[in-house]
Steps between C-alpha positions, in 0.01 A plus 500: 500500500743420783823682579766238575833615642793294379860563597729436205809520724692787342195687375193512717212458254130545555326265261160603371305194391246607241167340575295296743664158495183292493343694212787573267670162508178317406354732238787705353838455345783731387454741790741791465555856615424767239570827679559665835342843540625787709267416790658149496187336363598199292325418174519139392347281234423134447295278269226254577460159336325654198773755435309804630729773632432598859630835641536526877633757745662448838425802721809582706300682770219251555707188412206379291455383141264672261370387164547775239395359164485182289557474125317202362761449232830319494735800495842586634547812709780739405436764762243606754434787741214616722429853624516591869122494549483154337235622255700468176709214364743553212650199328670398178445152362624277218358187344605182684744299287299191402509322167198518278330772699391818324574845633224589748623858525414772252603401146845626401618562856745308711450683831177640639509766772178532699357728766235329713248647742505263799295682768277327417610301194363690205634643174823404327677763289770419245793741538734337247479217252844478338764257383749599770500423869354761736563543871269692734545670837265717703656794683447524874502857636612579854150606600335199667214664689222500239428358153647687207267621222770437241729200457826501306611196306838447335522294181840381380530362152752262355520760225697716749260767614321573829158664528292620794122464491278721717191307604218677679248291691156582640264321737163391372212320671658513844846343506528405137819655350515553122742671262396849393525571126644157437488563126771766527765468769761780506856381458844652478841375393740457794808359325603342174792337323613322816669160516462427871260613773449432871204584721550588867162431654604622848603847387290526180802558277567392145860441395578447135795504264502644154780498249643832386758455228560143623555629853285371785333771708308413816198721572256511788142625509331567833121472514322720753161495670388823336472334157829612355841348443852639464822389337736507800844423358703367210812292556735358235573130539813340361329178396398357165129433446476529124479123441350392830137501397202648683468440873271615782553472875215485754216538249328179598652156495413319183617146422469545126874496449721201565696535825813362341486766232442769761807385693715572194374856467651796676379580849453865588340642816476840667497510879446792736450539873391765748855636544507639145700220340468423128652174375480344157592131497592350164606156382543431127379175351721194555492138387720341766646562843861485388514875558216725608517878498252738658510871576343724759471872427497686832367830366463645851875443547619598153667173401433151370650165591529215252542158659632189331470156652585149381310267734705197400358151479163581348303376204587669173132523421307748713122482528454752779535872469671738737283679757544844657319550831437830675568460875485861618864587581618208286452354154536125463632348177403136484556222248330187636750231586802710404556815707340757727634857524360738761598852393510790744343790309533761777876452531621320187856641494668204670427153367541353850171664603319271254461124540586260218425127524569233237347157449757362745313671783227300672288817498448463124336161552250654743377761252223431248628337182209618285521804271397807701345822378551815707191714553457838664520528876738205557247255359630198311307267273603137457423447133476121530278464806306824455565589863558855611764587760606806691877491515647626827841450653478238771686650794516173695660307218740785423618480862541125474695541178717766669595248769596233249682688224880501488570772241569856614315649202188300589531598867513866403204478261285297739572730795371802309210309352382377840521850648303648209203274578437718805262268685544484881842670500580429867458125460684512168796690647523250784524211254764678289704581812486133596628411153778761525615366836533151349682623187701793634825378342357315200461802271816629332379751240321736738440560869173339607438727799578818310277403207215400729514823700502722190238301305257455789525867600431596138187285474371626836481858367465450122118467475439830681572727203617487140859563389646331809665248268714786366590656836565215744756223448341170397812289538841523662660401168589740221635240258478126436777340295428133558335312213156348545514132394306428183434853376672798342372849444567818303382838631429788261362850537170554319308809388242611755129509416375831365206608715218644286308673781602772742276440799550183702314321775540167676719251318591743225633753750725235652620377160579856393690555825705187431580617149598846623730339755672295228548814291635737760614315812845364440679384704254323729342683792526213746559614856831413664664590829815667362399844631398345833839327527689824445288703742508231768880483492512879529276494807703224667825689430352815648393305808853370554653846471228667705404733214139391459293722271163658585321312774169567321624312191615202706181500705288487182698201377460318830127584499474325162653190655258513793207514254630197313546295817154603625349406163675163515395426855139598426481234227666226706314446825652161581783506757848453355737225601806695393622784726475771234369858531604500867769767479559836343728400215587852390694399189226273362232756583694760304519259206126422517410868523729598213351229277148623576600857416680413176237251376221748571680769297559250219132405474380858533719595203370229271148409614293779352142537617536284813423664834799576719334331797454179303861506385621550857297201615631285213856590599434405863343172386791421268777562753295324770470201267877485452552487875210261552640247252833500684314450828299215346817323386649533849178395671474192279860407579451544875179301492657223294792464743286556812705795628390749764648837604604365841705227333767758403705454813873570476580236758351213295655313213356609163260246348471384140171693482678823587764431236220456242328825600832686496561372148156617384559844654836526325334418168231762566770756574683409180178531298404840640849653494524470122186710450561706816164407646414575863478231766262478795639687804671248724611275212871583537486457878344155469743406222795609713384304805460185289841565346664515844333172592565316174843614377852446636675825595718534190198442271289738704759777472534430129122543454513824702797642308328434167169657603296179510440539871436850637593595854176658612496663840220270618689184402831608654327621819338161546828326428688706762234443764422132438849357443721438804869588506660172410817521296313406183225755559751773595674449167164520318393814686830677446499412126151644464569815704803577281273487192233735633471864392655729766176638641334158520818350643503749785141411592564126487819517709303640794291180501799267535653480847846402393853649512508519120186712487635716786820549304308608191275733699794668674692549179196643325439732794859624502492541125187711524657718773815567302331571163462873578790538747701822479838478668540743794796602722589259776416748776137526384451129488611375838644583837829312527485474880171320506591193293730207532783501251583133502430491125485852360363423150201318645436774756513761228258303278251447785497867586433596138199267490376622836524860390308436177224316686468769767482775238167362366359220718174467303677460169770260611313295758620140495229264376464131551682495835292209628706250305841675536769376736671821626815314607517344156464838327792632707716202416405518133588868480836435668574211269421691181696804618799284576474344156487839334809614697686182417545404865 
């Protein structure tokens, strides 16, 4: 048997062809899959020219076919299963429907259930000979290291009961395996009075629904390796099954029933995944596509969603049933030729995080048009061709679809879906950033950069521990009010499952944690930067007033930022094109450090049982990822426009490439400001330099006054040093100096050798001298005979300043004298004094 990989565009499907081509095509017909066991071995059957029934097995490990057994009678197979050691074959058979042929089974029976010794082929034991259909399934324990002395076999009857047989085997005459005490096999009743049942071969769970006072109740039984089973939960379901007939899911794949009739029956599936999700997907029977309704019960979230769609121009007669597919973090709802709905089961609150496509989409034409049957473990059976597929999301096609779609809701859904695939994240992020740069202004319902940064950071840390989906933001959106074309939905709260056990492990522990969260954690516990915003503003205010709190506290915050930057640099060894991380951006480092501190406290409060060291590393990784994504967007933009750090010369005309990069940086700033996210140190300096180069003066000042451009000390220092003193540049420099905080302004003025800066320096110096001046008698201030009295007020003022300076030279030493014109200071003082005196 050959494994042939076929890409079905939207779904990547691995097709398993059942049989050696040269043998089966010539000697057999009606080849079809019967069952897929937990170890992924595939049991199939076919008939030769004489009608004999051939049972074969495809071994998933060896990729080889094995002959199991042949019935030399023309029979139809209802169900079949083989034990893990491949020593026992259980099957149920019915008489082939041919006119004039007598019943070759036991008289008075319609269905014969047999247990066959096949290692080697030996005895055949009749387990049941009844007038109702029987389905069989061997249990597969977790223990795989050695053969088990006892096998467990489930029998499901159309008469609505489930039994478990215990079959002991012994070895005789070397390797010959036979059934011990075959005349009396112990059995026990597992369930009864059920109307629907589903087998989960991957997790060895049995789901079934029984009717209590006309109310549907979903139950789950977990089978364990130590020969026992437990009822795990009961969950009420608000669906009607009283007139739906008897239906089984994943108990073999019989073709006894007409596919058209099956398509008119209800479809009901239970899906779980490793995160502790529990979804029940339900679609009632329908005769046409005029209006189709299906529901998904998100038990792990405490609500259900009922969707209604009217595909439009479709045939009134439907011959294909609806299919639910389990795709890990998603469930696909698929009606061939009509619609495809990819439902986000981890975050189902907003409909925009799920993808809905109608028959108008070209994607629908690329999907299989045959009726599909969903199996455990993302397997899908094509009922017409008999081929078996593994359904996986095709990341490459999702990216292609993301590039081509024009609807915001589809962009949102596809962005999250692509990121959830998680394969080669660096390459994936690069492709998404390329798409964002081409569509930066095309999206109107949400901010592309903001959504990408939040979603990609979430997926980078999510797999590391459970419950992250409750603690970290998944999306930048809290609501979505725009309608999704072609579909409507109603959301309702539902009763939570009642757990019937008190000790949990593995999946059950995660499911119970999800249920506890729904019960007790309202509102949501998603992290946000509101506390960081408040504390950061407090620290900046304290810095301006000179009343900074404990230096130890501030040092710890800055140490957090240093750890983040070191963590980021350790993971990115390639040299950067953008001149970031080249200065001590104190404000951004405070913001980074505060976010680390607050996020760490948040996770420590809510992640019980996780080591503190692991949490601290996750926090560093998360904040590093936020910064890294911003750096990646900038790097991609610089690379695209072929910019280099030395190109940022104030004396050159700004290029179109610099305009484009400035625009991207402005959009990044807008995206991060809303959520108060930190930026890489040096971002504001680079943004300011590009702003000076790209914007006319009035626009530049407008951007500065509204906080879009920040006057960092590094940017202003470079501007003062690099720009000459033309009239235009003098106006720019003076406008910027007047907008600087006082302390920064004093530093910057000393760098500008210009009368204006000298004027500002002298006035600030005089102001500082006079702040603590206490008026003294004239005789103590000056000696009248030693000074000229041409202009007494000025002489008096000079002597006051001289006296203050001489009283404490160290305190009042004049700084920045290198760029101060003494003659100008004298003239300025005289001018201002004259103005004050009205002369």
